[in-house]
Residue, then its C-alpha position, 0 to 999 in steps of 0.5 A: m468464504q470469499i473476501v474482496l481485495a478492493t484493488r484493480n492493481l494486480k501487482k498489489a493484489r498478488e503481494i497482498r495474497k502472499i502476505l495473507k497466505g494460509l487463510n482458508v479464504e478465496f480472495l477476489s479483487l475488483k477485477d472480478f467485479p467490473e461493474i464497480q466504478k472507480i472509488e474516489e479517494k476523498g479522505r484526508s488520511f490513509s485511514e479515511n481512504a482505506t475505510l471509504k474503499a472497503r465500506k463501498v466494496a463490502c456494501l456493493t459485493k455483500r462480502i467482507s472487503l479489505a482495502d488499503d491506502s498507502g503512500l510515501e511521506v518525504d520529510a524534505l517535502g513536508g510529508r508529500p506526496g502522502i495520500y496523493s502518492a498514486r496521483f503524484a504523476r501518471n505512472d510509477r516511472e514518472r512518479n519516481r522521476k518527479l520525486l528524484r527531480l524534487l530532491k535533486n539538491i537534497p543531501a543524503s542526510k536529509r532524504k528521510a522518508t516513511f512508507r505508510c499503509a492503512v488497511a481497512i477490513a469492512w463487513p457488509n453491515r458497515r462494521t470496520q476496523v483499521l490497522e496501520g503499518r509504517y516503514r522508515g527509510k530514505i530516498a535514493f539518488k536514482e532508481r535501483g532494482k527491478a522487483g516491486f512497484g511504485f516507489d520501491p526502486i527509490f526507497i532505501i531500507p537502511r538495515y540492508n542499504k538496498t531499495f525494496a526493488e533490490l531486496g525482492l518480494k520475499i524480504k519486502n513482504r516480511i518487513s514493509h509497511r503494507s506487510q505490517a498492516f496486512r499481518k495485523a489484518k490477518k490475525i483478525l481474520e484468523k480469529m474470525l475464521 
């Protein structure tokens, strides 16, 4: 059986494959379907965006599709960047620098943030199921660590007092918002298979 991961982000696809390891499935990504145009995220929530992407890809590929939408909600910024996390700036480095600039005068006690992830499983018949994960932490004062992607170098996990980028993928894939949501999806796929 083939399942399509509705992403062109190779780092994200690799992370998802590791979380879903053990399923008797061949995972494809949008890199395998160059004819599929960029899917606009017009939803007003992580769940809506994940559902839009998963349904569109399932319809176009005639295969089960998994799509996620995730982002960072910073308390001191009223929940921003939220669903606009990927569009907050041009690339990961600029996004992190912009966020650190916006929080420049915010003390450590007020730098709380939540990583959120919604995963949609869509079947070609439009049946869809959405699962969510979240991880509460705080924003560092500077980038720390080399692993991961996105906001990983500035998101501190209080239990370890390290960023996701310092902890590395092994621990991140066990505790992150994305791993929580995809592990829930994995249970559904295991029952189906």
